[in-house]
mmCIF entry with sequence, helices, sheets and N, C-alpha, C, O atoms, coordinates in Angstrom:
data_MODEL
# 
_entry.id   MODEL 
# 
_entity.id                         1 
_entity.type                       polymer 
_entity.pdbx_number_of_molecules   1 
# 
_entity_poly.entity_id                      1 
_entity_poly.type                           'polypeptide(L)' 
_entity_poly.nstd_linkage                   no 
_entity_poly.nstd_monomer                   no 
_entity_poly.pdbx_seq_one_letter_code       MATPIKATPILSGSSSRKFNQVLVSEQTQKVSTQERQRIQSLVEKVLTKKVAK 
_entity_poly.pdbx_seq_one_letter_code_can   MATPIKATPILSGSSSRKFNQVLVSEQTQKVSTQERQRIQSLVEKVLTKKVAK 
_entity_poly.pdbx_strand_id                 A 
# 
loop_
_entity_poly_seq.entity_id 
_entity_poly_seq.num 
_entity_poly_seq.mon_id 
_entity_poly_seq.hetero 
1 1  MET n 
1 2  ALA n 
1 3  THR n 
1 4  PRO n 
1 5  ILE n 
1 6  LYS n 
1 7  ALA n 
1 8  THR n 
1 9  PRO n 
1 10 ILE n 
1 11 LEU n 
1 12 SER n 
1 13 GLY n 
1 14 SER n 
1 15 SER n 
1 16 SER n 
1 17 ARG n 
1 18 LYS n 
1 19 PHE n 
1 20 ASN n 
1 21 GLN n 
1 22 VAL n 
1 23 LEU n 
1 24 VAL n 
1 25 SER n 
1 26 GLU n 
1 27 GLN n 
1 28 THR n 
1 29 GLN n 
1 30 LYS n 
1 31 VAL n 
1 32 SER n 
1 33 THR n 
1 34 GLN n 
1 35 GLU n 
1 36 ARG n 
1 37 GLN n 
1 38 ARG n 
1 39 ILE n 
1 40 GLN n 
1 41 SER n 
1 42 LEU n 
1 43 VAL n 
1 44 GLU n 
1 45 LYS n 
1 46 VAL n 
1 47 LEU n 
1 48 THR n 
1 49 LYS n 
1 50 LYS n 
1 51 VAL n 
1 52 ALA n 
1 53 LYS n 
# 
_struct_asym.id          A 
_struct_asym.entity_id   1 
# 
loop_
_struct_conf.conf_type_id 
_struct_conf.id 
_struct_conf.pdbx_PDB_helix_id 
_struct_conf.beg_label_comp_id 
_struct_conf.beg_label_asym_id 
_struct_conf.beg_label_seq_id 
_struct_conf.pdbx_beg_PDB_ins_code 
_struct_conf.end_label_comp_id 
_struct_conf.end_label_asym_id 
_struct_conf.end_label_seq_id 
_struct_conf.pdbx_end_PDB_ins_code 
_struct_conf.beg_auth_comp_id 
_struct_conf.beg_auth_asym_id 
_struct_conf.beg_auth_seq_id 
_struct_conf.end_auth_comp_id 
_struct_conf.end_auth_asym_id 
_struct_conf.end_auth_seq_id 
_struct_conf.pdbx_PDB_helix_class 
_struct_conf.details 
_struct_conf.pdbx_PDB_helix_length 
HELX_P HELX_P1 AA1 SER A 14 ? THR A 28 ? SER A 14 THR A 28 1 ? 15 
HELX_P HELX_P2 AA2 THR A 33 ? ALA A 52 ? THR A 33 ALA A 52 1 ? 20 
# 
_struct_conf_type.id          HELX_P 
_struct_conf_type.criteria    ? 
_struct_conf_type.reference   ? 
# 
loop_
_atom_site.group_PDB 
_atom_site.id 
_atom_site.type_symbol 
_atom_site.label_atom_id 
_atom_site.label_alt_id 
_atom_site.label_comp_id 
_atom_site.label_asym_id 
_atom_site.label_entity_id 
_atom_site.label_seq_id 
_atom_site.pdbx_PDB_ins_code 
_atom_site.Cartn_x 
_atom_site.Cartn_y 
_atom_site.Cartn_z 
_atom_site.occupancy 
_atom_site.B_iso_or_equiv 
_atom_site.pdbx_formal_charge 
_atom_site.auth_seq_id 
_atom_site.auth_comp_id 
_atom_site.auth_asym_id 
_atom_site.auth_atom_id 
_atom_site.pdbx_PDB_model_num 
ATOM 1   N N  . MET A 1 1  ? -56.953 111.273 -88.235 1.00 0.00 ? 1  MET A N  1 
ATOM 2   C CA . MET A 1 1  ? -58.109 110.577 -88.681 1.00 0.00 ? 1  MET A CA 1 
ATOM 3   C C  . MET A 1 1  ? -59.030 110.255 -87.591 1.00 0.00 ? 1  MET A C  1 
ATOM 4   O O  . MET A 1 1  ? -58.541 109.855 -86.535 1.00 0.00 ? 1  MET A O  1 
ATOM 5   N N  . ALA A 1 2  ? -60.334 110.379 -87.707 1.00 0.00 ? 2  ALA A N  1 
ATOM 6   C CA . ALA A 1 2  ? -61.253 110.223 -86.673 1.00 0.00 ? 2  ALA A CA 1 
ATOM 7   C C  . ALA A 1 2  ? -61.404 108.665 -86.367 1.00 0.00 ? 2  ALA A C  1 
ATOM 8   O O  . ALA A 1 2  ? -61.233 107.800 -87.226 1.00 0.00 ? 2  ALA A O  1 
ATOM 9   N N  . THR A 1 3  ? -61.728 108.422 -85.101 1.00 0.00 ? 3  THR A N  1 
ATOM 10  C CA . THR A 1 3  ? -61.949 107.072 -84.599 1.00 0.00 ? 3  THR A CA 1 
ATOM 11  C C  . THR A 1 3  ? -63.374 106.605 -85.035 1.00 0.00 ? 3  THR A C  1 
ATOM 12  O O  . THR A 1 3  ? -64.327 107.350 -84.802 1.00 0.00 ? 3  THR A O  1 
ATOM 13  N N  . PRO A 1 4  ? -63.554 105.464 -85.627 1.00 0.00 ? 4  PRO A N  1 
ATOM 14  C CA . PRO A 1 4  ? -64.882 105.023 -86.030 1.00 0.00 ? 4  PRO A CA 1 
ATOM 15  C C  . PRO A 1 4  ? -65.764 104.819 -84.784 1.00 0.00 ? 4  PRO A C  1 
ATOM 16  O O  . PRO A 1 4  ? -65.296 104.417 -83.720 1.00 0.00 ? 4  PRO A O  1 
ATOM 17  N N  . ILE A 1 5  ? -67.019 105.106 -84.961 1.00 0.00 ? 5  ILE A N  1 
ATOM 18  C CA . ILE A 1 5  ? -68.023 104.903 -83.874 1.00 0.00 ? 5  ILE A CA 1 
ATOM 19  C C  . ILE A 1 5  ? -68.497 103.522 -83.851 1.00 0.00 ? 5  ILE A C  1 
ATOM 20  O O  . ILE A 1 5  ? -68.956 102.981 -84.858 1.00 0.00 ? 5  ILE A O  1 
ATOM 21  N N  . LYS A 1 6  ? -68.389 102.910 -82.655 1.00 0.00 ? 6  LYS A N  1 
ATOM 22  C CA . LYS A 1 6  ? -68.833 101.543 -82.568 1.00 0.00 ? 6  LYS A CA 1 
ATOM 23  C C  . LYS A 1 6  ? -70.450 101.452 -82.462 1.00 0.00 ? 6  LYS A C  1 
ATOM 24  O O  . LYS A 1 6  ? -71.114 102.395 -82.032 1.00 0.00 ? 6  LYS A O  1 
ATOM 25  N N  . ALA A 1 7  ? -70.963 100.350 -82.852 1.00 0.00 ? 7  ALA A N  1 
ATOM 26  C CA . ALA A 1 7  ? -72.407 100.158 -82.825 1.00 0.00 ? 7  ALA A CA 1 
ATOM 27  C C  . ALA A 1 7  ? -72.857 100.043 -81.367 1.00 0.00 ? 7  ALA A C  1 
ATOM 28  O O  . ALA A 1 7  ? -72.165 99.435  -80.550 1.00 0.00 ? 7  ALA A O  1 
ATOM 29  N N  . THR A 1 8  ? -73.997 100.617 -81.045 1.00 0.00 ? 8  THR A N  1 
ATOM 30  C CA . THR A 1 8  ? -74.519 100.513 -79.657 1.00 0.00 ? 8  THR A CA 1 
ATOM 31  C C  . THR A 1 8  ? -75.131 99.150  -79.490 1.00 0.00 ? 8  THR A C  1 
ATOM 32  O O  . THR A 1 8  ? -75.980 98.744  -80.283 1.00 0.00 ? 8  THR A O  1 
ATOM 33  N N  . PRO A 1 9  ? -74.683 98.392  -78.403 1.00 0.00 ? 9  PRO A N  1 
ATOM 34  C CA . PRO A 1 9  ? -75.260 97.060  -78.200 1.00 0.00 ? 9  PRO A CA 1 
ATOM 35  C C  . PRO A 1 9  ? -76.758 97.122  -77.807 1.00 0.00 ? 9  PRO A C  1 
ATOM 36  O O  . PRO A 1 9  ? -77.248 98.103  -77.248 1.00 0.00 ? 9  PRO A O  1 
ATOM 37  N N  . ILE A 1 10 ? -77.437 96.027  -78.134 1.00 0.00 ? 10 ILE A N  1 
ATOM 38  C CA . ILE A 1 10 ? -78.796 95.985  -77.852 1.00 0.00 ? 10 ILE A CA 1 
ATOM 39  C C  . ILE A 1 10 ? -78.949 95.113  -76.535 1.00 0.00 ? 10 ILE A C  1 
ATOM 40  O O  . ILE A 1 10 ? -78.472 93.982  -76.435 1.00 0.00 ? 10 ILE A O  1 
ATOM 41  N N  . LEU A 1 11 ? -79.615 95.714  -75.604 1.00 0.00 ? 11 LEU A N  1 
ATOM 42  C CA . LEU A 1 11 ? -79.839 95.019  -74.312 1.00 0.00 ? 11 LEU A CA 1 
ATOM 43  C C  . LEU A 1 11 ? -81.090 94.159  -74.375 1.00 0.00 ? 11 LEU A C  1 
ATOM 44  O O  . LEU A 1 11 ? -82.100 94.539  -74.966 1.00 0.00 ? 11 LEU A O  1 
ATOM 45  N N  . SER A 1 12 ? -80.996 92.972  -73.742 1.00 0.00 ? 12 SER A N  1 
ATOM 46  C CA . SER A 1 12 ? -82.112 92.046  -73.675 1.00 0.00 ? 12 SER A CA 1 
ATOM 47  C C  . SER A 1 12 ? -82.008 91.334  -72.383 1.00 0.00 ? 12 SER A C  1 
ATOM 48  O O  . SER A 1 12 ? -80.958 91.292  -71.743 1.00 0.00 ? 12 SER A O  1 
ATOM 49  N N  . GLY A 1 13 ? -83.187 90.736  -71.984 1.00 0.00 ? 13 GLY A N  1 
ATOM 50  C CA . GLY A 1 13 ? -83.204 89.911  -70.834 1.00 0.00 ? 13 GLY A CA 1 
ATOM 51  C C  . GLY A 1 13 ? -82.945 90.739  -69.570 1.00 0.00 ? 13 GLY A C  1 
ATOM 52  O O  . GLY A 1 13 ? -83.425 91.865  -69.438 1.00 0.00 ? 13 GLY A O  1 
ATOM 53  N N  . SER A 1 14 ? -82.149 90.133  -68.615 1.00 0.00 ? 14 SER A N  1 
ATOM 54  C CA . SER A 1 14 ? -81.956 90.722  -67.316 1.00 0.00 ? 14 SER A CA 1 
ATOM 55  C C  . SER A 1 14 ? -81.164 92.042  -67.419 1.00 0.00 ? 14 SER A C  1 
ATOM 56  O O  . SER A 1 14 ? -81.360 92.927  -66.586 1.00 0.00 ? 14 SER A O  1 
ATOM 57  N N  . SER A 1 15 ? -80.338 92.186  -68.348 1.00 0.00 ? 15 SER A N  1 
ATOM 58  C CA . SER A 1 15 ? -79.577 93.449  -68.606 1.00 0.00 ? 15 SER A CA 1 
ATOM 59  C C  . SER A 1 15 ? -80.557 94.590  -68.895 1.00 0.00 ? 15 SER A C  1 
ATOM 60  O O  . SER A 1 15 ? -80.427 95.707  -68.392 1.00 0.00 ? 15 SER A O  1 
ATOM 61  N N  . SER A 1 16 ? -81.549 94.250  -69.736 1.00 0.00 ? 16 SER A N  1 
ATOM 62  C CA . SER A 1 16 ? -82.557 95.302  -70.112 1.00 0.00 ? 16 SER A CA 1 
ATOM 63  C C  . SER A 1 16 ? -83.339 95.678  -68.917 1.00 0.00 ? 16 SER A C  1 
ATOM 64  O O  . SER A 1 16 ? -83.544 96.870  -68.687 1.00 0.00 ? 16 SER A O  1 
ATOM 65  N N  . ARG A 1 17 ? -83.813 94.708  -68.104 1.00 0.00 ? 17 ARG A N  1 
ATOM 66  C CA . ARG A 1 17 ? -84.604 94.995  -66.902 1.00 0.00 ? 17 ARG A CA 1 
ATOM 67  C C  . ARG A 1 17 ? -83.810 95.838  -65.922 1.00 0.00 ? 17 ARG A C  1 
ATOM 68  O O  . ARG A 1 17 ? -84.343 96.794  -65.359 1.00 0.00 ? 17 ARG A O  1 
ATOM 69  N N  . LYS A 1 18 ? -82.586 95.514  -65.713 1.00 0.00 ? 18 LYS A N  1 
ATOM 70  C CA . LYS A 1 18 ? -81.686 96.225  -64.763 1.00 0.00 ? 18 LYS A CA 1 
ATOM 71  C C  . LYS A 1 18 ? -81.482 97.662  -65.309 1.00 0.00 ? 18 LYS A C  1 
ATOM 72  O O  . LYS A 1 18 ? -81.509 98.612  -64.526 1.00 0.00 ? 18 LYS A O  1 
ATOM 73  N N  . PHE A 1 19 ? -81.282 97.837  -66.610 1.00 0.00 ? 19 PHE A N  1 
ATOM 74  C CA . PHE A 1 19 ? -81.076 99.153  -67.126 1.00 0.00 ? 19 PHE A CA 1 
ATOM 75  C C  . PHE A 1 19 ? -82.294 99.998  -66.960 1.00 0.00 ? 19 PHE A C  1 
ATOM 76  O O  . PHE A 1 19 ? -82.169 101.159 -66.570 1.00 0.00 ? 19 PHE A O  1 
ATOM 77  N N  . ASN A 1 20 ? -83.471 99.489  -67.233 1.00 0.00 ? 20 ASN A N  1 
ATOM 78  C CA . ASN A 1 20 ? -84.749 100.203 -67.042 1.00 0.00 ? 20 ASN A CA 1 
ATOM 79  C C  . ASN A 1 20 ? -85.003 100.544 -65.590 1.00 0.00 ? 20 ASN A C  1 
ATOM 80  O O  . ASN A 1 20 ? -85.514 101.623 -65.290 1.00 0.00 ? 20 ASN A O  1 
ATOM 81  N N  . GLN A 1 21 ? -84.667 99.674  -64.709 1.00 0.00 ? 21 GLN A N  1 
ATOM 82  C CA . GLN A 1 21 ? -84.827 99.963  -63.254 1.00 0.00 ? 21 GLN A CA 1 
ATOM 83  C C  . GLN A 1 21 ? -83.941 101.130 -62.808 1.00 0.00 ? 21 GLN A C  1 
ATOM 84  O O  . GLN A 1 21 ? -84.362 101.970 -62.013 1.00 0.00 ? 21 GLN A O  1 
ATOM 85  N N  . VAL A 1 22 ? -82.697 101.173 -63.334 1.00 0.00 ? 22 VAL A N  1 
ATOM 86  C CA . VAL A 1 22 ? -81.792 102.268 -63.046 1.00 0.00 ? 22 VAL A CA 1 
ATOM 87  C C  . VAL A 1 22 ? -82.383 103.612 -63.589 1.00 0.00 ? 22 VAL A C  1 
ATOM 88  O O  . VAL A 1 22 ? -82.346 104.636 -62.907 1.00 0.00 ? 22 VAL A O  1 
ATOM 89  N N  . LEU A 1 23 ? -82.899 103.573 -64.776 1.00 0.00 ? 23 LEU A N  1 
ATOM 90  C CA . LEU A 1 23 ? -83.450 104.773 -65.391 1.00 0.00 ? 23 LEU A CA 1 
ATOM 91  C C  . LEU A 1 23 ? -84.658 105.271 -64.540 1.00 0.00 ? 23 LEU A C  1 
ATOM 92  O O  . LEU A 1 23 ? -84.794 106.469 -64.293 1.00 0.00 ? 23 LEU A O  1 
ATOM 93  N N  . VAL A 1 24 ? -85.466 104.395 -64.131 1.00 0.00 ? 24 VAL A N  1 
ATOM 94  C CA . VAL A 1 24 ? -86.658 104.815 -63.330 1.00 0.00 ? 24 VAL A CA 1 
ATOM 95  C C  . VAL A 1 24 ? -86.248 105.392 -62.021 1.00 0.00 ? 24 VAL A C  1 
ATOM 96  O O  . VAL A 1 24 ? -86.770 106.422 -61.597 1.00 0.00 ? 24 VAL A O  1 
ATOM 97  N N  . SER A 1 25 ? -85.289 104.723 -61.351 1.00 0.00 ? 25 SER A N  1 
ATOM 98  C CA . SER A 1 25 ? -84.814 105.194 -60.079 1.00 0.00 ? 25 SER A CA 1 
ATOM 99  C C  . SER A 1 25 ? -84.157 106.597 -60.146 1.00 0.00 ? 25 SER A C  1 
ATOM 100 O O  . SER A 1 25 ? -84.343 107.435 -59.264 1.00 0.00 ? 25 SER A O  1 
ATOM 101 N N  . GLU A 1 26 ? -83.369 106.815 -61.248 1.00 0.00 ? 26 GLU A N  1 
ATOM 102 C CA . GLU A 1 26 ? -82.722 108.079 -61.430 1.00 0.00 ? 26 GLU A CA 1 
ATOM 103 C C  . GLU A 1 26 ? -83.716 109.221 -61.671 1.00 0.00 ? 26 GLU A C  1 
ATOM 104 O O  . GLU A 1 26 ? -83.526 110.361 -61.247 1.00 0.00 ? 26 GLU A O  1 
ATOM 105 N N  . GLN A 1 27 ? -84.807 108.834 -62.392 1.00 0.00 ? 27 GLN A N  1 
ATOM 106 C CA . GLN A 1 27 ? -85.814 109.913 -62.594 1.00 0.00 ? 27 GLN A CA 1 
ATOM 107 C C  . GLN A 1 27 ? -86.565 110.298 -61.356 1.00 0.00 ? 27 GLN A C  1 
ATOM 108 O O  . GLN A 1 27 ? -87.022 111.435 -61.239 1.00 0.00 ? 27 GLN A O  1 
ATOM 109 N N  . THR A 1 28 ? -86.697 109.437 -60.482 1.00 0.00 ? 28 THR A N  1 
ATOM 110 C CA . THR A 1 28 ? -87.465 109.733 -59.221 1.00 0.00 ? 28 THR A CA 1 
ATOM 111 C C  . THR A 1 28 ? -86.565 110.304 -58.140 1.00 0.00 ? 28 THR A C  1 
ATOM 112 O O  . THR A 1 28 ? -87.110 110.854 -57.182 1.00 0.00 ? 28 THR A O  1 
ATOM 113 N N  . GLN A 1 29 ? -85.262 110.230 -58.195 1.00 0.00 ? 29 GLN A N  1 
ATOM 114 C CA . GLN A 1 29 ? -84.400 110.795 -57.182 1.00 0.00 ? 29 GLN A CA 1 
ATOM 115 C C  . GLN A 1 29 ? -84.030 112.244 -57.538 1.00 0.00 ? 29 GLN A C  1 
ATOM 116 O O  . GLN A 1 29 ? -83.074 112.501 -58.268 1.00 0.00 ? 29 GLN A O  1 
ATOM 117 N N  . LYS A 1 30 ? -84.806 113.159 -57.007 1.00 0.00 ? 30 LYS A N  1 
ATOM 118 C CA . LYS A 1 30 ? -84.637 114.608 -57.240 1.00 0.00 ? 30 LYS A CA 1 
ATOM 119 C C  . LYS A 1 30 ? -83.908 115.178 -56.086 1.00 0.00 ? 30 LYS A C  1 
ATOM 120 O O  . LYS A 1 30 ? -84.027 114.695 -54.960 1.00 0.00 ? 30 LYS A O  1 
ATOM 121 N N  . VAL A 1 31 ? -83.131 116.227 -56.354 1.00 0.00 ? 31 VAL A N  1 
ATOM 122 C CA . VAL A 1 31 ? -82.393 117.001 -55.296 1.00 0.00 ? 31 VAL A CA 1 
ATOM 123 C C  . VAL A 1 31 ? -83.360 117.942 -54.680 1.00 0.00 ? 31 VAL A C  1 
ATOM 124 O O  . VAL A 1 31 ? -84.067 118.669 -55.378 1.00 0.00 ? 31 VAL A O  1 
ATOM 125 N N  . SER A 1 32 ? -83.406 117.941 -53.289 1.00 0.00 ? 32 SER A N  1 
ATOM 126 C CA . SER A 1 32 ? -84.289 118.761 -52.578 1.00 0.00 ? 32 SER A CA 1 
ATOM 127 C C  . SER A 1 32 ? -83.875 120.229 -52.759 1.00 0.00 ? 32 SER A C  1 
ATOM 128 O O  . SER A 1 32 ? -82.735 120.508 -53.128 1.00 0.00 ? 32 SER A O  1 
ATOM 129 N N  . THR A 1 33 ? -84.807 121.173 -52.499 1.00 0.00 ? 33 THR A N  1 
ATOM 130 C CA . THR A 1 33 ? -84.533 122.586 -52.628 1.00 0.00 ? 33 THR A CA 1 
ATOM 131 C C  . THR A 1 33 ? -83.472 123.001 -51.685 1.00 0.00 ? 33 THR A C  1 
ATOM 132 O O  . THR A 1 33 ? -82.620 123.807 -52.060 1.00 0.00 ? 33 THR A O  1 
ATOM 133 N N  . GLN A 1 34 ? -83.458 122.486 -50.429 1.00 0.00 ? 34 GLN A N  1 
ATOM 134 C CA . GLN A 1 34 ? -82.438 122.842 -49.485 1.00 0.00 ? 34 GLN A CA 1 
ATOM 135 C C  . GLN A 1 34 ? -81.064 122.332 -49.879 1.00 0.00 ? 34 GLN A C  1 
ATOM 136 O O  . GLN A 1 34 ? -80.078 123.031 -49.644 1.00 0.00 ? 34 GLN A O  1 
ATOM 137 N N  . GLU A 1 35 ? -80.950 121.135 -50.473 1.00 0.00 ? 35 GLU A N  1 
ATOM 138 C CA . GLU A 1 35 ? -79.715 120.606 -50.899 1.00 0.00 ? 35 GLU A CA 1 
ATOM 139 C C  . GLU A 1 35 ? -79.276 121.396 -52.085 1.00 0.00 ? 35 GLU A C  1 
ATOM 140 O O  . GLU A 1 35 ? -78.079 121.664 -52.199 1.00 0.00 ? 35 GLU A O  1 
ATOM 141 N N  . ARG A 1 36 ? -80.158 121.801 -52.996 1.00 0.00 ? 36 ARG A N  1 
ATOM 142 C CA . ARG A 1 36 ? -79.746 122.623 -54.199 1.00 0.00 ? 36 ARG A CA 1 
ATOM 143 C C  . ARG A 1 36 ? -79.192 123.957 -53.709 1.00 0.00 ? 36 ARG A C  1 
ATOM 144 O O  . ARG A 1 36 ? -78.182 124.416 -54.241 1.00 0.00 ? 36 ARG A O  1 
ATOM 145 N N  . GLN A 1 37 ? -79.790 124.577 -52.748 1.00 0.00 ? 37 GLN A N  1 
ATOM 146 C CA . GLN A 1 37 ? -79.337 125.870 -52.239 1.00 0.00 ? 37 GLN A CA 1 
ATOM 147 C C  . GLN A 1 37 ? -77.990 125.723 -51.584 1.00 0.00 ? 37 GLN A C  1 
ATOM 148 O O  . GLN A 1 37 ? -77.121 126.578 -51.756 1.00 0.00 ? 37 GLN A O  1 
ATOM 149 N N  . ARG A 1 38 ? -77.801 124.677 -50.850 1.00 0.00 ? 38 ARG A N  1 
ATOM 150 C CA . ARG A 1 38 ? -76.552 124.417 -50.182 1.00 0.00 ? 38 ARG A CA 1 
ATOM 151 C C  . ARG A 1 38 ? -75.416 124.239 -51.178 1.00 0.00 ? 38 ARG A C  1 
ATOM 152 O O  . ARG A 1 38 ? -74.338 124.804 -50.993 1.00 0.00 ? 38 ARG A O  1 
ATOM 153 N N  . ILE A 1 39 ? -75.644 123.465 -52.227 1.00 0.00 ? 39 ILE A N  1 
ATOM 154 C CA . ILE A 1 39 ? -74.692 123.246 -53.302 1.00 0.00 ? 39 ILE A CA 1 
ATOM 155 C C  . ILE A 1 39 ? -74.375 124.555 -54.001 1.00 0.00 ? 39 ILE A C  1 
ATOM 156 O O  . ILE A 1 39 ? -73.205 124.849 -54.246 1.00 0.00 ? 39 ILE A O  1 
ATOM 157 N N  . GLN A 1 40 ? -75.394 125.356 -54.331 1.00 0.00 ? 40 GLN A N  1 
ATOM 158 C CA . GLN A 1 40 ? -75.219 126.603 -55.009 1.00 0.00 ? 40 GLN A CA 1 
ATOM 159 C C  . GLN A 1 40 ? -74.383 127.612 -54.191 1.00 0.00 ? 40 GLN A C  1 
ATOM 160 O O  . GLN A 1 40 ? -73.571 128.347 -54.752 1.00 0.00 ? 40 GLN A O  1 
ATOM 161 N N  . SER A 1 41 ? -74.587 127.637 -52.893 1.00 0.00 ? 41 SER A N  1 
ATOM 162 C CA . SER A 1 41 ? -73.830 128.508 -52.031 1.00 0.00 ? 41 SER A CA 1 
ATOM 163 C C  . SER A 1 41 ? -72.360 128.103 -52.015 1.00 0.00 ? 41 SER A C  1 
ATOM 164 O O  . SER A 1 41 ? -71.474 128.959 -52.024 1.00 0.00 ? 41 SER A O  1 
ATOM 165 N N  . LEU A 1 42 ? -72.101 126.784 -51.993 1.00 0.00 ? 42 LEU A N  1 
ATOM 166 C CA . LEU A 1 42 ? -70.727 126.309 -52.017 1.00 0.00 ? 42 LEU A CA 1 
ATOM 167 C C  . LEU A 1 42 ? -70.042 126.672 -53.304 1.00 0.00 ? 42 LEU A C  1 
ATOM 168 O O  . LEU A 1 42 ? -68.884 127.088 -53.291 1.00 0.00 ? 42 LEU A O  1 
ATOM 169 N N  . VAL A 1 43 ? -70.721 126.527 -54.407 1.00 0.00 ? 43 VAL A N  1 
ATOM 170 C CA . VAL A 1 43 ? -70.204 126.812 -55.714 1.00 0.00 ? 43 VAL A CA 1 
ATOM 171 C C  . VAL A 1 43 ? -69.831 128.359 -55.783 1.00 0.00 ? 43 VAL A C  1 
ATOM 172 O O  . VAL A 1 43 ? -68.781 128.751 -56.292 1.00 0.00 ? 43 VAL A O  1 
ATOM 173 N N  . GLU A 1 44 ? -70.742 129.162 -55.251 1.00 0.00 ? 44 GLU A N  1 
ATOM 174 C CA . GLU A 1 44 ? -70.475 130.601 -55.268 1.00 0.00 ? 44 GLU A CA 1 
ATOM 175 C C  . GLU A 1 44 ? -69.253 130.962 -54.335 1.00 0.00 ? 44 GLU A C  1 
ATOM 176 O O  . GLU A 1 44 ? -68.460 131.854 -54.636 1.00 0.00 ? 44 GLU A O  1 
ATOM 177 N N  . LYS A 1 45 ? -69.161 130.260 -53.259 1.00 0.00 ? 45 LYS A N  1 
ATOM 178 C CA . LYS A 1 45 ? -67.914 130.554 -52.423 1.00 0.00 ? 45 LYS A CA 1 
ATOM 179 C C  . LYS A 1 45 ? -66.647 130.191 -53.142 1.00 0.00 ? 45 LYS A C  1 
ATOM 180 O O  . LYS A 1 45 ? -65.677 130.948 -53.104 1.00 0.00 ? 45 LYS A O  1 
ATOM 181 N N  . VAL A 1 46 ? -66.628 129.045 -53.798 1.00 0.00 ? 46 VAL A N  1 
ATOM 182 C CA . VAL A 1 46 ? -65.468 128.595 -54.516 1.00 0.00 ? 46 VAL A CA 1 
ATOM 183 C C  . VAL A 1 46 ? -65.121 129.551 -55.656 1.00 0.00 ? 46 VAL A C  1 
ATOM 184 O O  . VAL A 1 46 ? -63.957 129.901 -55.854 1.00 0.00 ? 46 VAL A O  1 
ATOM 185 N N  . LEU A 1 47 ? -66.118 129.958 -56.385 1.00 0.00 ? 47 LEU A N  1 
ATOM 186 C CA . LEU A 1 47 ? -65.918 130.875 -57.546 1.00 0.00 ? 47 LEU A CA 1 
ATOM 187 C C  . LEU A 1 47 ? -65.445 132.221 -57.149 1.00 0.00 ? 47 LEU A C  1 
ATOM 188 O O  . LEU A 1 47 ? -64.630 132.832 -57.840 1.00 0.00 ? 47 LEU A O  1 
ATOM 189 N N  . THR A 1 48 ? -65.965 132.721 -55.993 1.00 0.00 ? 48 THR A N  1 
ATOM 190 C CA . THR A 1 48 ? -65.503 134.041 -55.511 1.00 0.00 ? 48 THR A CA 1 
ATOM 191 C C  . THR A 1 48 ? -64.077 134.006 -55.055 1.00 0.00 ? 48 THR A C  1 
ATOM 192 O O  . THR A 1 48 ? -63.334 134.967 -55.251 1.00 0.00 ? 48 THR A O  1 
ATOM 193 N N  . LYS A 1 49 ? -63.673 132.886 -54.433 1.00 0.00 ? 49 LYS A N  1 
ATOM 194 C CA . LYS A 1 49 ? -62.267 132.737 -54.017 1.00 0.00 ? 49 LYS A CA 1 
ATOM 195 C C  . LYS A 1 49 ? -61.320 132.657 -55.211 1.00 0.00 ? 49 LYS A C  1 
ATOM 196 O O  . LYS A 1 49 ? -60.192 133.142 -55.132 1.00 0.00 ? 49 LYS A O  1 
ATOM 197 N N  . LYS A 1 50 ? -61.751 132.065 -56.294 1.00 0.00 ? 50 LYS A N  1 
ATOM 198 C CA . LYS A 1 50 ? -60.941 132.002 -57.555 1.00 0.00 ? 50 LYS A CA 1 
ATOM 199 C C  . LYS A 1 50 ? -60.764 133.306 -58.145 1.00 0.00 ? 50 LYS A C  1 
ATOM 200 O O  . LYS A 1 50 ? -59.681 133.622 -58.637 1.00 0.00 ? 50 LYS A O  1 
ATOM 201 N N  . VAL A 1 51 ? -61.806 134.121 -58.128 1.00 0.00 ? 51 VAL A N  1 
ATOM 202 C CA . VAL A 1 51 ? -61.838 135.449 -58.737 1.00 0.00 ? 51 VAL A CA 1 
ATOM 203 C C  . VAL A 1 51 ? -60.977 136.375 -57.942 1.00 0.00 ? 51 VAL A C  1 
ATOM 204 O O  . VAL A 1 51 ? -60.257 137.201 -58.503 1.00 0.00 ? 51 VAL A O  1 
ATOM 205 N N  . ALA A 1 52 ? -61.041 136.245 -56.586 1.00 0.00 ? 52 ALA A N  1 
ATOM 206 C CA . ALA A 1 52 ? -60.347 137.154 -55.715 1.00 0.00 ? 52 ALA A CA 1 
ATOM 207 C C  . ALA A 1 52 ? -58.792 137.008 -55.832 1.00 0.00 ? 52 ALA A C  1 
ATOM 208 O O  . ALA A 1 52 ? -58.053 137.956 -55.565 1.00 0.00 ? 52 ALA A O  1 
ATOM 209 N N  . LYS A 1 53 ? -58.333 135.822 -56.231 1.00 0.00 ? 53 LYS A N  1 
ATOM 210 C CA . LYS A 1 53 ? -56.881 135.581 -56.284 1.00 0.00 ? 53 LYS A CA 1 
ATOM 211 C C  . LYS A 1 53 ? -56.229 136.316 -57.363 1.00 0.00 ? 53 LYS A C  1 
ATOM 212 O O  . LYS A 1 53 ? -55.014 136.214 -57.533 1.00 0.00 ? 53 LYS A O  1 
# 
């Protein structure tokens, strides 16, 4: 039998302000192109090693 879904709590006051600040900061923190390329090359290295085994 499925577990019932709980109601989502409503944020108000300082919790709401803190939540909105976190959302804004996460939207502005983008990964640079260099960092993205570095991560992609590491992923490719790991995947090729798994396939080679």
